[in-house]
C-alpha positions in Angstrom: 92.1 64.1 104.4 92.0 65.1 100.7 94.5 63.0 98.9 93.3 63.5 95.4 92.4 67.2 94.4 91.5 68.3 90.8 91.6 72.0 89.7 89.2 72.9 86.9 90.7 75.7 84.8 94.7 77.0 84.3 94.1 80.6 84.1 95.0 83.1 86.8 92.3 82.2 89.1 93.5 78.1 89.0 96.9 78.9 89.3 96.5 81.0 92.5 94.4 77.9 93.8 97.1 75.5 92.8 99.8 77.4 94.8 97.4 77.7 97.9 96.3 74.0 97.6 100.0 72.6 97.6 101.0 74.4 100.3 98.0 72.8 102.6 98.4 69.5 100.8 102.0 69.2 100.1 101.6 65.0 99.6 98.4 65.2 97.8 98.1 64.6 94.0 96.7 67.6 92.7 95.9 67.5 89.0 94.6 70.3 86.6 92.1 70.1 84.0 93.5 72.5 81.2 91.6 73.7 78.2 94.4 74.5 76.1 97.5 72.6 75.4 99.3 76.1 74.9 98.6 77.4 78.5 101.3 77.9 80.9 103.2 74.7 82.4 101.9 74.3 86.4 105.2 72.9 88.0 103.2 72.5 91.4 100.7 69.8 89.6 101.2 66.2 89.7 99.2 65.7 86.2 97.3 67.3 83.7 94.1 66.5 81.7 92.7 68.1 78.7 89.4 66.3 78.4 86.6 66.0 81.4 86.3 62.5 80.6 90.1 61.9 81.5 89.7 64.0 84.6 86.7 61.7 85.9 89.2 58.5 85.8 91.2 60.3 88.4 88.2 60.2 90.8 88.8 63.3 92.7 87.9 63.6 96.4 87.5 67.2 96.0 88.0 69.9 93.1 88.3 73.9 92.6 86.2 74.9 89.8 87.9 78.0 88.3 86.7 77.9 84.7 84.7 80.5 83.2 81.3 81.1 84.9 78.9 79.9 81.8 80.5 76.6 82.5 80.5 76.2 86.2 77.1 74.5 86.4 77.8 71.7 83.8 81.2 71.3 85.5 80.1 71.1 89.1 76.9 69.2 88.7 79.1 66.3 87.1 81.6 66.4 89.6 78.9 66.4 92.8 77.2 63.6 91.4 80.5 61.6 91.6 80.7 62.5 95.4 83.3 65.3 95.0 83.5 68.1 97.2 83.5 71.4 95.4 85.1 75.0 95.9 83.4 76.9 93.2 84.8 80.2 91.9 82.6 83.3 92.0 80.2 83.8 90.6 78.8 80.5 91.4 77.0 80.7 87.5 76.4 83.2 85.1 72.7 83.4 86.1 70.5 81.8 88.8 68.5 79.6 86.7 69.8 76.1 87.2 71.5 76.7 90.3 68.9 74.9 92.4 69.6 71.7 90.6 73.3 71.9 91.4 72.1 72.5 95.4 69.9 69.6 94.9 72.6 67.5 94.0 75.1 68.7 96.4 72.4 67.9 99.3 71.5 64.4 97.5 75.4 63.6 97.6 76.3 64.8 101.0 79.3 66.8 99.7 80.6 70.4 100.5 79.8 73.4 98.2 81.8 76.5 99.0 81.5 79.6 96.8 84.8 81.5 96.2 83.9 84.8 97.8 87.2 85.2 99.5 86.6 88.6 101.1 84.6 87.0 103.7 87.8 85.9 105.0 89.4 89.2 104.8 90.6 90.1 108.5 89.9 93.7 107.9 86.5 93.2 106.4 85.7 90.9 109.2 86.8 93.2 111.8 84.6 96.0 109.8 81.5 93.7 110.0 82.0 93.2 113.6 81.9 96.9 114.4 78.9 97.3 112.6 77.1 94.6 114.4 78.0 95.6 117.6 76.7 99.0 116.8 80.0 101.0 116.9 78.3 104.0 115.1 74.9 103.7 116.3 71.9 103.0 114.3 72.8 102.9 110.5 71.4 105.4 108.3 73.0 104.9 104.8 75.6 102.7 103.1 77.8 103.6 100.2 80.1 101.0 98.6 82.4 101.3 95.4 84.9 99.1 93.5 86.8 100.2 90.4 90.0 99.6 88.6 91.0 100.2 85.0 90.6 96.8 83.3 94.0 97.0 81.2 95.8 97.4 84.3 94.5 94.3 85.9 96.8 91.6 84.3 99.4 93.9 82.4 100.8 91.2 80.6 97.6 89.9 79.0 95.4 91.6 76.5 92.5 92.6 78.7 90.2 92.1 75.7 91.2 88.2 75.7 90.2 87.9 79.4 86.9 86.4 80.8 86.2 90.0 82.2 85.8 91.4 78.9 83.5 88.9 77.2 80.1 88.3 77.5 80.3 84.7 76.3 82.7 83.8 79.1 80.5 85.6 81.9 82.2 88.9 82.0 81.1 92.2 82.8 81.2 94.2 86.0 78.0 92.6 87.8 79.5 89.3 87.8 83.2 90.1 87.9 82.8 92.3 90.9 80.3 90.6 92.7 82.0 90.4 95.6 80.7 93.7 97.1 77.1 92.4 96.5 78.0 89.3 98.3 79.7 91.0 101.3 77.0 93.9 101.4 74.5 91.0 101.9 76.8 89.4 104.2 77.1 92.3 106.6 73.5 93.9 106.2 71.3 91.1 105.6 68.7 89.8 102.7 68.4 92.4 99.9 64.7 92.9 99.1 64.8 94.9 96.0 67.4 96.3 93.6 67.2 99.6 91.3 70.0 99.6 88.7 71.6 100.9 85.7 74.4 99.1 83.9 76.3 100.2 80.5 79.4 101.2 78.8 81.2 104.6 79.7 84.5 104.2 78.7 86.8 103.3 75.5 87.7 99.6 76.4 85.8 98.3 73.5 84.0 95.4 75.5 80.9 93.6 74.5 79.9 93.7 78.3 79.0 96.4 80.7 82.0 98.3 82.0 80.2 100.2 84.7 77.1 99.6 87.0 75.2 101.6 89.6 72.9 99.8 92.1 70.7 101.0 94.8 69.5 98.3 97.2 66.9 98.0 100.0 66.8 95.5 102.8 64.5 93.3 103.9 61.8 94.1 106.5 62.7 91.4 108.6 66.4 92.8 108.7 67.9 94.9 111.4 68.8 97.1 108.6 65.3 97.4 107.1 64.8 100.8 105.5 68.5 101.6 105.1 69.3 102.1 101.4 72.6 100.8 100.2 74.3 102.3 97.0 77.1 100.5 95.0 79.2 101.9 92.3 81.1 99.1 90.0 83.5 100.0 87.1 86.1 98.7 84.9 87.2 102.2 83.9 88.8 104.0 87.2 92.4 104.6 86.8 93.2 104.7 90.7 92.0 101.5 92.0 89.4 101.7 94.7 87.5 99.5 96.9 85.8 100.7 99.9 82.3 100.5 102.1 81.5 103.5 104.0 78.5 103.3 106.5 76.9 106.3 108.0 75.2 106.0 111.4 73.8 108.2 114.2 77.2 108.1 116.2 79.5 108.9 113.2 80.7 106.9 110.0 83.0 103.9 109.7 84.9 103.2 106.2 86.8 100.1 105.3 89.6 100.4 102.5 89.7 97.2 100.8 92.9 98.3 99.0 94.8 99.3 102.0 93.2 96.8 104.2 92.4 99.4 106.9 89.3 100.5 108.8 88.7 104.3 109.7 86.2 106.0 112.0 84.8 109.5 111.7 84.1 111.0 115.5 81.7 113.8 115.4 82.8 115.4 118.7 86.5 115.7 117.4 85.2 116.3 113.8 88.3 113.8 113.0 89.0 110.4 111.3 90.8 108.0 113.3 92.3 104.5 112.3 91.1 101.7 113.9 94.0 99.2 114.9 93.8 95.9 113.2 96.6 93.6 112.6 98.2 93.6 108.8 96.9 91.1 106.3 99.3 88.9 104.5 99.0 88.5 100.7 96.6 86.2 99.5 95.6 85.6 103.2 92.1 85.7 102.3 92.3 83.0 99.8 94.3 80.8 102.3 91.8 81.0 104.9 89.2 80.3 102.3 91.0 77.0 101.3 91.7 76.0 105.0 87.7 76.5 105.7 87.1 74.4 102.9 89.1 71.6 103.8 87.9 71.6 107.5 84.2 71.6 106.2 84.8 68.7 103.7 86.6 66.9 106.5 83.9 67.2 109.2 81.0 67.6 106.8 80.3 71.3 108.0 78.3 73.8 106.2 81.0 76.3 104.7 81.3 80.1 105.3 80.1 80.9 101.9 77.6 78.1 100.9 75.8 77.6 97.4 72.7 79.2 99.1 74.7 82.3 99.6 76.1 82.0 95.8 72.4 81.8 94.5 71.5 84.9 96.5 74.0 86.9 94.8 73.0 85.9 91.3 69.3 86.6 92.2 70.3 90.3 93.2 72.5 90.3 90.0 69.5 89.1 87.9 67.4 91.7 89.4 69.7 94.5 88.5 69.8 93.4 85.1 65.9 93.4 84.9 65.8 96.8 86.9 68.1 98.2 83.7 65.9 96.9 81.3 62.8 98.6 83.0 65.0 102.2 83.3 65.7 101.6 86.8 62.4 100.4 88.0 62.7 98.8 91.5 62.7 94.8 91.0 61.8 92.3 93.9 64.9 90.2 94.5 63.1 87.2 96.0 60.3 87.1 93.6 59.3 84.1 91.8 60.1 85.8 88.6 63.7 86.2 89.5 
């Protein structure tokens, strides 16, 4: 049982993790490492720290790392070296370099590392994956995914230009901030062999990071979906929020709507879309299920549903996408040694 939990970061992600952790660990000491004395008071916490050395004396059994991505590795390696289980917010870092050192440390210390790609715990997306895997629409021919939302509308009470999403030095930009899509495409359809990509700024948000990216991804030769190409659009500029994945097969099309939490299937004979019946998802359910999995894995020393290896695989795809953009959209192998 976890009796001492540290939450690193008191931003919106840290506050959400605190709410959920307190629900599952009502009697635990949950303390927060804050980086600003001006940040919001967190009533569910049992204490605060303002410096990592202070937090080290707390000797946490587990930690949720929710500070900006460029600081994930340093924070996580230090915690893991003291035998602390880790739930690490996505992405695992801002680039793949250095992540393998963390994975070795985790293995050496025999601690759990789970990466916070909570969409894997979404009931609707899990149902969508099962339908794809059992061949509900036959052989898959093509895949298209999209995610977009106007950045100023994400957190209306905060100046978007001051958020992590908007700042390069804090690991912002759509490729990292919206990397959930890259993770779930890999989770559903298998390892990605190559990427062709473009990224840039098309809006008027005055950011120092990309507000849009367009990727094409080919799956590995050993994958069931070898030869299939997935296209992915990501942006901070779309006024009407969208999140969907659409797979076209030999027996129709299957669409997951991540905003409305529903699945639809196109039936060629009737030329109609039908809604697939699934139960309704509760607010923050995927985050709660993610934390429940983390606690179970820490207690039983089991591999988590989203491992550090999964987090590294996503970053290798992101790195390849950036290199492809630099090379005018050239196909870049994801698993090459240069990545």
